[in-house]
C-alpha positions in Angstrom: 56.0 99.2 53.7 52.8 100.9 54.8 51.6 103.7 52.7 51.5 107.3 54.1 53.7 106.8 57.2 57.1 107.4 55.6 58.6 110.8 54.8 59.3 111.7 51.2 62.8 110.3 50.3 64.1 112.2 47.3 67.2 113.7 45.7 68.3 117.0 47.4 71.1 119.5 46.6 73.3 120.4 49.6 75.2 123.7 49.1 78.3 124.6 51.2 77.8 128.4 51.8 81.5 129.0 52.6 82.8 128.0 49.2 79.7 127.4 47.0 80.3 123.7 46.6 77.2 121.7 45.7 76.4 118.0 45.8 73.4 115.8 45.3 72.3 113.1 47.7 69.1 111.5 48.8 67.4 112.8 52.0 64.0 113.1 53.8 64.9 116.7 55.0 62.2 119.3 54.4 62.9 122.6 52.7 61.1 125.4 50.9 64.0 126.5 48.8 64.8 125.0 45.3 67.7 125.3 42.9 68.3 124.4 39.3 71.3 122.1 39.2 72.6 120.3 36.2 69.4 121.2 34.2 67.0 119.9 36.8 65.2 121.5 39.8 66.0 120.1 43.2 65.2 121.0 46.8 68.1 123.0 48.3 69.7 122.7 51.8 72.3 125.3 52.8 75.1 124.0 55.1 78.0 125.8 56.7 80.6 123.0 56.5 81.2 120.1 54.0 84.1 117.9 53.1 85.3 120.7 50.7 85.7 123.2 53.5 86.2 121.2 56.7 89.8 121.6 58.1 90.2 117.8 58.6 89.7 117.1 54.9 91.4 120.2 53.5 94.4 120.2 55.8 94.0 123.9 56.5 93.4 124.8 60.2 91.6 128.0 60.9 91.1 129.4 64.4 87.9 131.4 64.7 88.6 134.0 67.4 85.6 135.3 69.3 86.2 138.1 71.7 90.0 137.6 71.8 89.8 134.2 73.5 92.7 132.8 71.5 95.0 135.7 72.2 94.1 135.6 75.9 94.9 131.9 76.0 98.2 132.4 74.1 99.3 135.2 76.4 98.6 133.0 79.4 100.1 129.7 78.2 102.2 130.6 75.2 102.7 128.0 72.6 103.8 125.2 75.0 102.3 122.0 73.9 100.5 123.5 70.9 100.0 120.9 68.1 98.3 123.3 65.6 99.6 126.0 63.4 97.7 129.2 62.8 96.4 129.7 59.2 97.1 133.1 57.7 
């Protein structure tokens, strides 16, 4: 490989902000934040969803209601044909 044309490929910590789950993987993503993880300092990437919080992997389905759209839809169509349950 040619020198100086490839990005820095290194170990990075990804942190799921919804449940504070952290994992290490290799990436070329650039960040200014760092974190001490397992006694070593790594670059930190903050993410919103990971396999620890995604409904597909956890089995918990959450409906995020913005401006009453879900309630408006349910009033209009009811629960006919609904394949999901509402998480409480």
